[in-house]
MIKOL-871545 format. One record per residue: residue number from 1; residue in three letters; y negated, x, z negated of N, C-alpha, C, O in turn. Coordinates in steps of 0.001 Angstrom, whole numbers, m for minus. Atoms other than C-alpha are relative to their C-alpha. Layout:
N
<site><nr>NUM</nr><rest>ALA</rest><n_v>Y</n_v><n_u>X</n_u><n_w>Z</n_w><ca_v>Y</ca_v><ca_u>X</ca_u><ca_w>Z</ca_w><c_v>Y</c_v><c_u>X</c_u><c_w>Z</c_w><o_v>Y</o_v><o_u>X</o_u><o_w>Z</o_w></site>
...
# end
This chain:
88
<site><nr>1</nr><rest>UNK</rest><n_v>m1242</n_v><n_u>416</n_u><n_w>m629</n_w><ca_v>m19098</ca_v><ca_u>m16348</ca_u><ca_w>m5423</ca_w><c_v>1134</c_v><c_u>128</c_u><c_w>m1020</c_w><o_v>1276</o_v><o_u>1186</o_u><o_w>m1633</o_w></site>
<site><nr>2</nr><rest>UNK</rest><n_v>m1083</n_v><n_u>m56</n_u><n_w>988</n_w><ca_v>m16085</ca_v><ca_u>m17191</ca_u><ca_w>m7629</ca_w><c_v>1131</c_v><c_u>931</c_u><c_w>444</c_w><o_v>1391</o_v><o_u>1099</o_u><o_w>1635</o_w></site>
<site><nr>3</nr><rest>UNK</rest><n_v>m1132</n_v><n_u>m888</n_u><n_w>m257</n_w><ca_v>m13169</ca_v><ca_u>m14783</ca_u><ca_w>m7906</ca_w><c_v>1177</c_v><c_u>m817</c_u><c_w>530</c_w><o_v>1565</o_v><o_u>m1816</o_u><o_w>m76</o_w></site>
<site><nr>4</nr><rest>UNK</rest><n_v>m1109</n_v><n_u>733</n_u><n_w>m612</n_w><ca_v>m10311</ca_v><ca_u>m15906</ca_u><ca_w>m5627</ca_w><c_v>1337</c_v><c_u>728</c_u><c_w>m127</c_w><o_v>2357</o_v><o_u>224</o_u><o_w>343</o_w></site>
<site><nr>5</nr><rest>UNK</rest><n_v>m1238</n_v><n_u>m773</n_u><n_w>92</n_w><ca_v>m7725</ca_v><ca_u>m13258</ca_u><ca_w>m6458</ca_w><c_v>1006</c_v><c_u>m701</c_u><c_w>m907</c_w><o_v>651</o_v><o_u>m1258</o_u><o_w>m1946</o_w></site>
<site><nr>6</nr><rest>UNK</rest><n_v>m1064</n_v><n_u>640</n_u><n_w>764</n_w><ca_v>m4405</ca_v><ca_u>m14558</ca_u><ca_w>m7715</ca_w><c_v>520</c_v><c_u>917</c_u><c_w>m1111</c_w><o_v>966</o_v><o_u>437</o_u><o_w>m2153</o_w></site>
<site><nr>7</nr><rest>UNK</rest><n_v>m546</n_v><n_u>m964</n_u><n_w>948</n_w><ca_v>m3394</ca_v><ca_u>m11362</ca_u><ca_w>m9552</ca_w><c_v>m1092</c_v><c_u>942</c_u><c_w>m495</c_w><o_v>m2003</o_v><o_u>1297</o_u><o_w>254</o_w></site>
<site><nr>8</nr><rest>UNK</rest><n_v>941</n_v><n_u>m966</n_u><n_w>573</n_w><ca_v>m5330</ca_v><ca_u>m9058</ca_u><ca_w>m11871</ca_w><c_v>292</c_v><c_u>1381</c_u><c_w>565</c_w><o_v>1447</o_v><o_u>1804</o_u><o_w>624</o_w></site>
<site><nr>9</nr><rest>UNK</rest><n_v>m150</n_v><n_u>m1340</n_u><n_w>m559</n_w><ca_v>m5930</ca_v><ca_u>m5640</ca_u><ca_w>m10334</ca_w><c_v>m240</c_v><c_u>1048</c_u><c_w>m1065</c_w><o_v>m1058</o_v><o_u>869</o_u><o_w>m1967</o_w></site>
<site><nr>10</nr><rest>UNK</rest><n_v>136</n_v><n_u>m1128</n_u><n_w>903</n_w><ca_v>m5571</ca_v><ca_u>m2357</ca_u><ca_w>m12179</ca_w><c_v>m293</c_v><c_u>1242</c_u><c_w>824</c_w><o_v>418</o_v><o_u>1522</o_u><o_w>1789</o_w></site>
<site><nr>11</nr><rest>UNK</rest><n_v>288</n_v><n_u>m1260</n_u><n_w>m685</n_w><ca_v>m7185</ca_v><ca_u>893</ca_u><ca_w>m11032</ca_w><c_v>1124</c_v><c_u>983</c_u><c_w>m267</c_w><o_v>1561</o_v><o_u>1152</o_u><o_w>m1405</o_w></site>
<site><nr>12</nr><rest>UNK</rest><n_v>m1088</n_v><n_u>m976</n_u><n_w>142</n_w><ca_v>m4514</ca_v><ca_u>3494</ca_u><ca_w>m10385</ca_w><c_v>26</c_v><c_u>896</c_u><c_w>1222</c_w><o_v>m227</o_v><o_u>439</o_u><o_w>2336</o_w></site>
<site><nr>13</nr><rest>UNK</rest><n_v>m162</n_v><n_u>m952</n_u><n_w>m1098</n_w><ca_v>m4022</ca_v><ca_u>6613</ca_u><ca_w>m8267</ca_w><c_v>1464</c_v><c_u>404</c_u><c_w>48</c_w><o_v>1890</o_v><o_u>1317</o_u><o_w>m659</o_w></site>
<site><nr>14</nr><rest>UNK</rest><n_v>m1437</n_v><n_u>m239</n_u><n_w>m139</n_w><ca_v>m364</ca_v><ca_u>6576</ca_u><ca_w>m7249</ca_w><c_v>265</c_v><c_u>363</c_u><c_w>1457</c_w><o_v>m254</o_v><o_u>m287</o_u><o_w>2364</o_w></site>
<site><nr>15</nr><rest>UNK</rest><n_v>m364</n_v><n_u>m398</n_u><n_w>m1370</n_w><ca_v>1061</ca_v><ca_u>8359</ca_u><ca_w>m4198</ca_w><c_v>843</c_v><c_u>m1108</c_u><c_w>623</c_w><o_v>1754</o_v><o_u>m1641</o_u><o_w>m11</o_w></site>
<site><nr>16</nr><rest>UNK</rest><n_v>m699</n_v><n_u>1055</n_u><n_w>m715</n_w><ca_v>2290</ca_v><ca_u>5857</ca_u><ca_w>m1614</ca_w><c_v>549</c_v><c_u>584</c_u><c_w>1301</c_w><o_v>m190</o_v><o_u>1185</o_u><o_w>2081</o_w></site>
<site><nr>17</nr><rest>UNK</rest><n_v>m626</n_v><n_u>m438</n_u><n_w>m1248</n_w><ca_v>4752</ca_v><ca_u>6699</ca_u><ca_w>1159</ca_w><c_v>422</c_v><c_u>m1249</c_u><c_w>764</c_w><o_v>1282</o_v><o_u>m2009</o_u><o_w>317</o_w></site>
<site><nr>18</nr><rest>UNK</rest><n_v>m233</n_v><n_u>1188</n_u><n_w>m816</n_w><ca_v>4783</ca_v><ca_u>4064</ca_u><ca_w>3903</ca_w><c_v>738</c_v><c_u>411</c_u><c_w>1271</c_w><o_v>341</o_v><o_u>1363</o_u><o_w>1944</o_w></site>
<site><nr>19</nr><rest>UNK</rest><n_v>m851</n_v><n_u>m365</n_u><n_w>m1135</n_w><ca_v>7430</ca_v><ca_u>4133</ca_u><ca_w>6630</ca_w><c_v>120</c_v><c_u>m1186</c_u><c_w>949</c_w><o_v>265</o_v><o_u>m2331</o_u><o_w>522</o_w></site>
<site><nr>20</nr><rest>UNK</rest><n_v>m228</n_v><n_u>1006</n_u><n_w>m1035</n_w><ca_v>7713</ca_v><ca_u>2242</ca_u><ca_w>9916</ca_w><c_v>671</c_v><c_u>716</c_u><c_w>1170</c_w><o_v>269</o_v><o_u>1828</o_u><o_w>1512</o_w></site>
<site><nr>21</nr><rest>UNK</rest><n_v>m727</n_v><n_u>m683</n_u><n_w>m1077</n_w><ca_v>10137</ca_v><ca_u>3026</ca_u><ca_w>12794</ca_w><c_v>m886</c_v><c_u>479</c_u><c_w>1156</c_w><o_v>m661</o_v><o_u>1566</o_u><o_w>1689</o_w></site>
<site><nr>22</nr><rest>UNK</rest><n_v>820</n_v><n_u>m398</n_u><n_w>m1147</n_w><ca_v>7440</ca_v><ca_u>3117</ca_u><ca_w>15489</ca_w><c_v>m1213</c_v><c_u>845</c_u><c_w>m382</c_w><o_v>m1853</o_v><o_u>1436</o_u><o_w>487</o_w></site>
<site><nr>23</nr><rest>UNK</rest><n_v>1180</n_v><n_u>m747</n_u><n_w>448</n_w><ca_v>4726</ca_v><ca_u>4770</ca_u><ca_w>13368</ca_w><c_v>391</c_v><c_u>1291</c_u><c_w>m704</c_w><o_v>m323</o_v><o_u>2290</o_u><o_w>m614</o_w></site>
<site><nr>24</nr><rest>UNK</rest><n_v>m412</n_v><n_u>m1160</n_u><n_w>782</n_w><ca_v>6657</ca_v><ca_u>7206</ca_u><ca_w>11184</ca_w><c_v>m465</c_v><c_u>m122</c_u><c_w>m1440</c_w><o_v>m645</o_v><o_u>m1226</o_u><o_w>m1954</o_w></site>
<site><nr>25</nr><rest>UNK</rest><n_v>389</n_v><n_u>m43</n_u><n_w>1407</n_w><ca_v>5608</ca_v><ca_u>8266</ca_u><ca_w>7690</ca_w><c_v>m1517</c_v><c_u>111</c_u><c_w>m122</c_w><o_v>m2151</o_v><o_u>939</o_u><o_w>533</o_w></site>
<site><nr>26</nr><rest>UNK</rest><n_v>1419</n_v><n_u>m39</n_u><n_w>324</n_w><ca_v>2106</ca_v><ca_u>7568</ca_u><ca_w>6393</ca_w><c_v>m102</c_v><c_u>174</c_u><c_w>m1507</c_w><o_v>574</o_v><o_u>m524</o_u><o_w>m2263</o_w></site>
<site><nr>27</nr><rest>UNK</rest><n_v>159</n_v><n_u>m261</n_u><n_w>1423</n_w><ca_v>1002</ca_v><ca_u>8930</ca_u><ca_w>3024</ca_w><c_v>m1413</c_v><c_u>m368</c_u><c_w>m417</c_w><o_v>m2378</o_v><o_u>m63</o_u><o_w>283</o_w></site>
<site><nr>28</nr><rest>UNK</rest><n_v>1301</n_v><n_u>369</n_u><n_w>539</n_w><ca_v>m1825</ca_v><ca_u>7531</ca_u><ca_w>919</ca_w><c_v>62</c_v><c_u>m59</c_u><c_w>m1512</c_w><o_v>1072</o_v><o_u>300</o_u><o_w>m2117</o_w></site>
<site><nr>29</nr><rest>UNK</rest><n_v>75</n_v><n_u>154</n_u><n_w>1453</n_w><ca_v>m2928</ca_v><ca_u>6860</ca_u><ca_w>m2654</ca_w><c_v>m627</c_v><c_u>m1344</c_u><c_w>m321</c_w><o_v>m1594</o_v><o_u>m1761</o_u><o_w>315</o_w></site>
<site><nr>30</nr><rest>UNK</rest><n_v>561</n_v><n_u>1285</n_u><n_w>390</n_w><ca_v>m3550</ca_v><ca_u>3557</ca_u><ca_w>m4365</ca_w><c_v>m1382</c_v><c_u>200</c_u><c_w>m613</c_w><o_v>m1653</o_v><o_u>1205</o_u><o_w>m1270</o_w></site>
<site><nr>31</nr><rest>UNK</rest><n_v>1294</n_v><n_u>89</n_u><n_w>683</n_w><ca_v>m7081</ca_v><ca_u>2694</ca_u><ca_w>m5430</ca_w><c_v>141</c_v><c_u>m1017</c_u><c_w>m1122</c_w><o_v>m410</o_v><o_u>m846</o_u><o_w>m2210</o_w></site>
<site><nr>32</nr><rest>UNK</rest><n_v>m345</n_v><n_u>975</n_u><n_w>1028</n_w><ca_v>m5851</ca_v><ca_u>m354</ca_u><ca_w>m7298</ca_w><c_v>1310</c_v><c_u>m668</c_u><c_w>395</c_w><o_v>1729</o_v><o_u>m623</o_u><o_w>1551</o_w></site>
<site><nr>33</nr><rest>UNK</rest><n_v>m1312</n_v><n_u>601</n_u><n_w>m217</n_w><ca_v>m2596</ca_v><ca_u>m2244</ca_u><ca_w>m7678</ca_w><c_v>96</c_v><c_u>m1257</c_u><c_w>m859</c_w><o_v>m529</o_v><o_u>m1350</o_u><o_w>m1916</o_w></site>
<site><nr>34</nr><rest>UNK</rest><n_v>m215</n_v><n_u>1237</n_u><n_w>740</n_w><ca_v>m1496</ca_v><ca_u>m5701</ca_u><ca_w>m8812</ca_w><c_v>1421</c_v><c_u>m478</c_u><c_w>260</c_w><o_v>2170</o_v><o_u>160</o_u><o_w>1001</o_w></site>
<site><nr>35</nr><rest>UNK</rest><n_v>m1326</n_v><n_u>572</n_u><n_w>m247</n_w><ca_v>1622</ca_v><ca_u>m7873</ca_u><ca_w>m8914</ca_w><c_v>137</c_v><c_u>m513</c_u><c_w>1429</c_w><o_v>1252</o_v><o_u>m737</o_u><o_w>1899</o_w></site>
<site><nr>36</nr><rest>UNK</rest><n_v>m37</n_v><n_u>517</n_u><n_w>m1361</n_w><ca_v>681</ca_v><ca_u>m9091</ca_u><ca_w>m5430</ca_w><c_v>m93</c_v><c_u>1050</c_u><c_w>1080</c_w><o_v>274</o_v><o_u>790</o_u><o_w>2226</o_w></site>
<site><nr>37</nr><rest>UNK</rest><n_v>156</n_v><n_u>m1022</n_u><n_w>m1018</n_w><ca_v>m58</ca_v><ca_u>m5817</ca_u><ca_w>m3679</ca_w><c_v>m806</c_v><c_u>1181</c_u><c_w>m485</c_w><o_v>m905</o_v><o_u>1434</o_u><o_w>m1685</o_w></site>
<site><nr>38</nr><rest>UNK</rest><n_v>750</n_v><n_u>m1211</n_u><n_w>333</n_w><ca_v>m2199</ca_v><ca_u>m2690</ca_u><ca_w>m3532</ca_w><c_v>m1022</c_v><c_u>291</c_u><c_w>1081</c_w><o_v>m843</o_v><o_u>m73</o_u><o_w>2243</o_w></site>
<site><nr>39</nr><rest>UNK</rest><n_v>962</n_v><n_u>m544</n_u><n_w>m953</n_w><ca_v>m5250</ca_v><ca_u>m1199</ca_u><ca_w>m1898</ca_w><c_v>289</c_v><c_u>1489</c_u><c_w>84</c_w><o_v>288</o_v><o_u>2186</o_u><o_w>m931</o_w></site>
<site><nr>40</nr><rest>UNK</rest><n_v>m436</n_v><n_u>m1376</n_u><n_w>m209</n_w><ca_v>m4278</ca_v><ca_u>2152</ca_u><ca_w>m394</ca_w><c_v>m983</c_v><c_u>721</c_u><c_w>908</c_w><o_v>m1355</o_v><o_u>222</o_u><o_w>1970</o_w></site>
<site><nr>41</nr><rest>UNK</rest><n_v>880</n_v><n_u>m851</n_u><n_w>m796</n_w><ca_v>m6549</ca_v><ca_u>4896</ca_u><ca_w>877</ca_w><c_v>860</c_v><c_u>1003</c_u><c_w>756</c_w><o_v>1737</o_v><o_u>1647</o_u><o_w>179</o_w></site>
<site><nr>42</nr><rest>UNK</rest><n_v>m766</n_v><n_u>m900</n_u><n_w>m869</n_w><ca_v>m5182</ca_v><ca_u>6924</ca_u><ca_w>3796</ca_w><c_v>m954</c_v><c_u>1043</c_u><c_w>556</c_w><o_v>m2029</o_v><o_u>701</o_u><o_w>1049</o_w></site>
<site><nr>43</nr><rest>UNK</rest><n_v>835</n_v><n_u>m1073</n_u><n_w>m523</n_w><ca_v>m6589</ca_v><ca_u>10309</ca_u><ca_w>4799</ca_w><c_v>716</c_v><c_u>703</c_u><c_w>1139</c_w><o_v>1921</o_v><o_u>948</o_u><o_w>1067</o_w></site>
<site><nr>44</nr><rest>UNK</rest><n_v>m474</n_v><n_u>m817</n_u><n_w>m1120</n_w><ca_v>m6135</ca_v><ca_u>12152</ca_u><ca_w>8102</ca_w><c_v>1150</c_v><c_u>m614</c_u><c_w>785</c_w><o_v>1888</o_v><o_u>108</o_u><o_w>1455</o_w></site>
<site><nr>45</nr><rest>UNK</rest><n_v>m1014</n_v><n_u>692</n_u><n_w>m799</n_w><ca_v>m3804</ca_v><ca_u>9540</ca_u><ca_w>9619</ca_w><c_v>m587</c_v><c_u>m1353</c_u><c_w>389</c_w><o_v>m1393</o_v><o_u>m1917</o_u><o_w>m350</o_w></site>
<site><nr>46</nr><rest>UNK</rest><n_v>486</n_v><n_u>1326</n_u><n_w>m366</n_w><ca_v>m4475</ca_v><ca_u>6339</ca_u><ca_w>11533</ca_w><c_v>608</c_v><c_u>m1079</c_u><c_w>m900</c_w><o_v>1749</o_v><o_u>m955</o_u><o_w>m1345</o_w></site>
<site><nr>47</nr><rest>UNK</rest><n_v>m497</n_v><n_u>1123</n_u><n_w>799</n_w><ca_v>m4133</ca_v><ca_u>3091</ca_u><ca_w>9576</ca_w><c_v>891</c_v><c_u>m882</c_u><c_w>869</c_w><o_v>585</o_v><o_u>m1098</o_u><o_w>2042</o_w></site>
<site><nr>48</nr><rest>UNK</rest><n_v>m844</n_v><n_u>922</n_u><n_w>m763</n_w><ca_v>m1311</ca_v><ca_u>778</ca_u><ca_w>10657</ca_w><c_v>m746</c_v><c_u>m1320</c_u><c_w>226</c_w><o_v>m1578</o_v><o_u>m1707</o_u><o_w>m594</o_w></site>
<site><nr>49</nr><rest>UNK</rest><n_v>695</n_v><n_u>1251</n_u><n_w>m307</n_w><ca_v>m2461</ca_v><ca_u>m2481</ca_u><ca_w>12289</ca_w><c_v>300</c_v><c_u>m1108</c_u><c_w>m1013</c_w><o_v>1353</o_v><o_u>m1121</o_u><o_w>m1651</o_w></site>
<site><nr>50</nr><rest>UNK</rest><n_v>m188</n_v><n_u>1183</n_u><n_w>838</n_w><ca_v>m2917</ca_v><ca_u>m5689</ca_u><ca_w>10310</ca_w><c_v>1248</c_v><c_u>m745</c_u><c_w>492</c_w><o_v>1457</o_v><o_u>m904</o_u><o_w>1694</o_w></site>
<site><nr>51</nr><rest>UNK</rest><n_v>m1229</n_v><n_u>720</n_u><n_w>m322</n_w><ca_v>377</ca_v><ca_u>m7603</ca_u><ca_w>10175</ca_w><c_v>1238</c_v><c_u>880</c_u><c_w>27</c_w><o_v>2357</o_v><o_u>367</o_u><o_w>31</o_w></site>
<site><nr>52</nr><rest>UNK</rest><n_v>m1138</n_v><n_u>m921</n_u><n_w>m28</n_w><ca_v>2574</ca_v><ca_u>m4480</ca_u><ca_w>10247</ca_w><c_v>765</c_v><c_u>m71</c_u><c_w>m1317</c_w><o_v>170</o_v><o_u>m41</o_u><o_w>m2394</o_w></site>
<site><nr>53</nr><rest>UNK</rest><n_v>m838</n_v><n_u>m21</n_u><n_w>1197</n_w><ca_v>5494</ca_v><ca_u>m4623</ca_u><ca_w>7829</ca_w><c_v>525</c_v><c_u>1424</c_u><c_w>m191</c_w><o_v>1075</o_v><o_u>2026</o_u><o_w>731</o_w></site>
<site><nr>54</nr><rest>UNK</rest><n_v>m355</n_v><n_u>m1381</n_u><n_w>323</n_w><ca_v>6195</ca_v><ca_u>m1299</ca_u><ca_w>6116</ca_w><c_v>1032</c_v><c_u>53</c_u><c_w>m1112</c_w><o_v>1129</o_v><o_u>m867</o_u><o_w>m1924</o_w></site>
<site><nr>55</nr><rest>UNK</rest><n_v>m882</n_v><n_u>m313</n_u><n_w>1129</n_w><ca_v>8869</ca_v><ca_u>134</ca_u><ca_w>3839</ca_w><c_v>m788</c_v><c_u>975</c_u><c_w>m874</c_w><o_v>m1194</o_v><o_u>2039</o_u><o_w>m406</o_w></site>
<site><nr>56</nr><rest>UNK</rest><n_v>935</n_v><n_u>m745</n_u><n_w>846</n_w><ca_v>6930</ca_v><ca_u>1498</ca_u><ca_w>858</ca_w><c_v>685</c_v><c_u>514</c_u><c_w>m1265</c_w><o_v>1430</o_v><o_u>m205</o_u><o_w>m1931</o_w></site>
<site><nr>57</nr><rest>UNK</rest><n_v>m428</n_v><n_u>m613</n_u><n_w>1264</n_w><ca_v>7767</ca_v><ca_u>3893</ca_u><ca_w>m1980</ca_w><c_v>m1242</c_v><c_u>458</c_u><c_w>m750</c_w><o_v>m2156</o_v><o_u>1044</o_u><o_w>m170</o_w></site>
<site><nr>58</nr><rest>UNK</rest><n_v>1071</n_v><n_u>m478</n_u><n_w>876</n_w><ca_v>5438</ca_v><ca_u>4555</ca_u><ca_w>m4885</ca_w><c_v>549</c_v><c_u>1186</c_u><c_w>m775</c_w><o_v>1652</o_v><o_u>1116</o_u><o_w>m1318</o_w></site>
<site><nr>59</nr><rest>UNK</rest><n_v>m472</n_v><n_u>m1218</n_u><n_w>665</n_w><ca_v>5695</ca_v><ca_u>8052</ca_u><ca_w>m6382</ca_w><c_v>m1035</c_v><c_u>485</c_u><c_w>m1002</c_w><o_v>m2239</o_v><o_u>465</o_u><o_w>m746</o_w></site>
<site><nr>60</nr><rest>UNK</rest><n_v>871</n_v><n_u>m682</n_u><n_w>958</n_w><ca_v>4296</ca_v><ca_u>9657</ca_u><ca_w>m9492</ca_w><c_v>276</c_v><c_u>1490</c_u><c_w>119</c_w><o_v>1152</o_v><o_u>1891</o_u><o_w>885</o_w></site>
<site><nr>61</nr><rest>UNK</rest><n_v>m115</n_v><n_u>m1453</n_u><n_w>m180</n_w><ca_v>3978</ca_v><ca_u>13411</ca_u><ca_w>m9916</ca_w><c_v>1381</c_v><c_u>545</c_u><c_w>m325</c_w><o_v>1750</o_v><o_u>1600</o_u><o_w>192</o_w></site>
<site><nr>62</nr><rest>UNK</rest><n_v>m1315</n_v><n_u>m524</n_u><n_w>373</n_w><ca_v>7452</ca_v><ca_u>13804</ca_u><ca_w>m11451</ca_w><c_v>1160</c_v><c_u>m783</c_u><c_w>622</c_w><o_v>2315</o_v><o_u>m530</o_u><o_w>280</o_w></site>
<site><nr>63</nr><rest>UNK</rest><n_v>m1089</n_v><n_u>726</n_u><n_w>m640</n_w><ca_v>9426</ca_v><ca_u>11362</ca_u><ca_w>m9296</ca_w><c_v>m428</c_v><c_u>m1372</c_u><c_w>466</c_w><o_v>m1583</o_v><o_u>m1765</o_u><o_w>299</o_w></site>
<site><nr>64</nr><rest>UNK</rest><n_v>346</n_v><n_u>1310</n_u><n_w>m541</n_w><ca_v>9582</ca_v><ca_u>7955</ca_u><ca_w>m7707</ca_w><c_v>m146</c_v><c_u>m1066</c_u><c_w>m1078</c_w><o_v>501</o_v><o_u>m1012</o_u><o_w>m2124</o_w></site>
<site><nr>65</nr><rest>UNK</rest><n_v>100</n_v><n_u>1184</n_u><n_w>847</n_w><ca_v>8479</ca_v><ca_u>4746</ca_u><ca_w>m9354</ca_w><c_v>1075</c_v><c_u>m993</c_u><c_w>438</c_w><o_v>1700</o_v><o_u>m1656</o_u><o_w>m390</o_w></site>
<site><nr>66</nr><rest>UNK</rest><n_v>m1079</n_v><n_u>836</n_u><n_w>m527</n_w><ca_v>10838</ca_v><ca_u>2826</ca_u><ca_w>m7084</ca_w><c_v>883</c_v><c_u>843</c_u><c_w>918</c_w><o_v>393</o_v><o_u>1441</o_u><o_w>1876</o_w></site>
<site><nr>67</nr><rest>UNK</rest><n_v>m928</n_v><n_u>m772</n_u><n_w>m827</n_w><ca_v>13949</ca_v><ca_u>4490</ca_u><ca_w>m5631</ca_w><c_v>175</c_v><c_u>m634</c_u><c_w>1369</c_w><o_v>114</o_v><o_u>51</o_u><o_w>2390</o_w></site>
<site><nr>68</nr><rest>UNK</rest><n_v>m172</n_v><n_u>707</n_u><n_w>m1265</n_w><ca_v>14513</ca_v><ca_u>1837</ca_u><ca_w>m2977</ca_w><c_v>m1358</c_v><c_u>m467</c_u><c_w>491</c_w><o_v>m2161</o_v><o_u>m970</o_u><o_w>m295</o_w></site>
<site><nr>69</nr><rest>UNK</rest><n_v>1293</n_v><n_u>450</n_u><n_w>m509</n_w><ca_v>11594</ca_v><ca_u>1079</ca_u><ca_w>m681</ca_w><c_v>m141</c_v><c_u>m1518</c_u><c_w>m112</c_w><o_v>848</o_v><o_u>m2251</o_u><o_w>m67</o_w></site>
<site><nr>70</nr><rest>UNK</rest><n_v>300</n_v><n_u>1427</n_u><n_w>24</n_w><ca_v>9925</ca_v><ca_u>m2318</ca_u><ca_w>m961</ca_w><c_v>m730</c_v><c_u>m358</c_u><c_w>1295</c_w><o_v>m1436</o_v><o_u>464</o_u><o_w>1879</o_w></site>
<site><nr>71</nr><rest>UNK</rest><n_v>670</n_v><n_u>468</n_u><n_w>m1207</n_w><ca_v>8712</ca_v><ca_u>m4381</ca_u><ca_w>1969</ca_w><c_v>m1409</c_v><c_u>m462</c_u><c_w>m350</c_w><o_v>m1618</o_v><o_u>m1247</o_u><o_w>m1275</o_w></site>
<site><nr>72</nr><rest>UNK</rest><n_v>1386</n_v><n_u>400</n_u><n_w>183</n_w><ca_v>4956</ca_v><ca_u>m4732</ca_u><ca_w>2206</ca_w><c_v>m627</c_v><c_u>m210</c_u><c_w>1376</c_w><o_v>m218</o_v><o_u>407</o_u><o_w>2359</o_w></site>
<site><nr>73</nr><rest>UNK</rest><n_v>673</n_v><n_u>317</n_u><n_w>m1264</n_w><ca_v>2664</ca_v><ca_u>m6132</ca_u><ca_w>4899</ca_w><c_v>m1479</c_v><c_u>381</c_u><c_w>m111</c_w><o_v>m2118</o_v><o_u>166</o_u><o_w>m1141</o_w></site>
<site><nr>74</nr><rest>UNK</rest><n_v>1416</n_v><n_u>m333</n_u><n_w>m67</n_w><ca_v>m757</ca_v><ca_u>m4845</ca_u><ca_w>5945</ca_w><c_v>m773</c_v><c_u>m1304</c_u><c_w>191</c_w><o_v>m590</o_v><o_u>m2007</o_u><o_w>1185</o_w></site>
<site><nr>75</nr><rest>UNK</rest><n_v>764</n_v><n_u>1250</n_u><n_w>m28</n_w><ca_v>m3160</ca_v><ca_u>m7711</ca_u><ca_w>5200</ca_w><c_v>m1415</c_v><c_u>200</c_u><c_w>545</c_w><o_v>m1977</o_v><o_u>m697</o_u><o_w>1173</o_w></site>
<site><nr>76</nr><rest>UNK</rest><n_v>1332</n_v><n_u>m305</n_u><n_w>m541</n_w><ca_v>m6472</ca_v><ca_u>m6032</ca_u><ca_w>6045</ca_w><c_v>m190</c_v><c_u>1507</c_u><c_w>1</c_w><o_v>535</o_v><o_u>2242</o_u><o_w>m670</o_w></site>
<site><nr>77</nr><rest>UNK</rest><n_v>347</n_v><n_u>m1419</n_u><n_w>m10</n_w><ca_v>m7994</ca_v><ca_u>m2660</ca_u><ca_w>6820</ca_w><c_v>m1510</c_v><c_u>134</c_u><c_w>134</c_w><o_v>m2188</o_v><o_u>m684</o_u><o_w>755</o_w></site>
<site><nr>78</nr><rest>UNK</rest><n_v>1430</n_v><n_u>m288</n_u><n_w>m26</n_w><ca_v>m11423</ca_v><ca_u>m1173</ca_u><ca_w>6372</ca_w><c_v>m156</c_v><c_u>1508</c_u><c_w>m28</c_w><o_v>93</o_v><o_u>2135</o_u><o_w>m1057</o_w></site>
<site><nr>79</nr><rest>UNK</rest><n_v>118</n_v><n_u>m1447</n_u><n_w>m157</n_w><ca_v>m12099</ca_v><ca_u>2366</ca_u><ca_w>7600</ca_w><c_v>1326</c_v><c_u>676</c_u><c_w>m317</c_w><o_v>2288</o_v><o_u>526</o_u><o_w>436</o_w></site>
<site><nr>80</nr><rest>UNK</rest><n_v>m1232</n_v><n_u>m733</n_u><n_w>318</n_w><ca_v>m9473</ca_v><ca_u>4519</ca_u><ca_w>5858</ca_w><c_v>771</c_v><c_u>m654</c_u><c_w>m1151</c_w><o_v>1557</o_v><o_u>12</o_u><o_w>m1824</o_w></site>
<site><nr>81</nr><rest>UNK</rest><n_v>m722</n_v><n_u>703</n_u><n_w>1067</n_w><ca_v>m8200</ca_v><ca_u>1879</ca_u><ca_w>3415</ca_w><c_v>674</c_v><c_u>m1248</c_u><c_w>558</c_w><o_v>141</o_v><o_u>m1917</o_u><o_w>1444</o_w></site>
<site><nr>82</nr><rest>UNK</rest><n_v>m710</n_v><n_u>1204</n_u><n_w>m409</n_w><ca_v>m5627</ca_v><ca_u>m875</ca_u><ca_w>3845</ca_w><c_v>381</c_v><c_u>m805</c_u><c_w>m1250</c_w><o_v>565</o_v><o_u>m259</o_u><o_w>m2338</o_w></site>
<site><nr>83</nr><rest>UNK</rest><n_v>m483</n_v><n_u>888</n_u><n_w>1045</n_w><ca_v>m4655</ca_v><ca_u>m3853</ca_u><ca_w>1745</ca_w><c_v>1426</c_v><c_u>m376</c_u><c_w>302</c_w><o_v>1712</o_v><o_u>m919</o_u><o_w>1369</o_w></site>
<site><nr>84</nr><rest>UNK</rest><n_v>m1413</n_v><n_u>305</n_u><n_w>m170</n_w><ca_v>m910</ca_v><ca_u>m4255</ca_u><ca_w>1292</ca_w><c_v>401</c_v><c_u>m1142</c_u><c_w>m928</c_w><o_v>m61</o_v><o_u>m1232</o_u><o_w>m2065</o_w></site>
<site><nr>85</nr><rest>UNK</rest><n_v>m522</n_v><n_u>1112</n_u><n_w>787</n_w><ca_v>877</ca_v><ca_u>m7373</ca_u><ca_w>85</ca_w><c_v>1516</c_v><c_u>105</c_u><c_w>m20</c_w><o_v>2136</o_v><o_u>381</o_u><o_w>1007</o_w></site>
<site><nr>86</nr><rest>UNK</rest><n_v>m1460</n_v><n_u>m13</n_u><n_w>95</n_w><ca_v>4454</ca_v><ca_u>m7475</ca_u><ca_w>m1198</ca_w><c_v>564</c_v><c_u>m1165</c_u><c_w>817</c_w><o_v>49</o_v><o_u>m2281</o_u><o_w>760</o_w></site>
<site><nr>87</nr><rest>UNK</rest><n_v>m698</n_v><n_u>1049</n_u><n_w>m759</n_w><ca_v>6768</ca_v><ca_u>m9416</ca_u><ca_w>1129</ca_w><c_v>1074</c_v><c_u>m542</c_u><c_w>m919</c_w><o_v>1950</o_v><o_u>197</o_u><o_w>m1366</o_w></site>
<site><nr>88</nr><rest>UNK</rest><n_v>m954</n_v><n_u>619</n_u><n_w>930</n_w><ca_v>8729</ca_v><ca_u>m11860</ca_u><ca_w>m1000</ca_w><c_v>991</c_v><c_u>m843</c_u><c_w>724</c_w><o_v>1868</o_v><o_u>m1439</o_u><o_w>100</o_w></site>
# end
């Protein structure tokens, strides 16, 4: 099957803080990231439903990668992992 991805993915473990008014704060870690989005693993919290738009901050051990949250949408979920896409 040919590769259909638009963006090259890079393996990375970055802390992700996802916020939604009705869900609250969800914390996870990226498994991979690209210019189009990220695959995020979530432990001990329910995954947000597909289609949910979240405010997302990426953090490294010494501080944030992005100060202002970015809008991302849940595109798919599988067990404890979700696929997020940047909302442009």
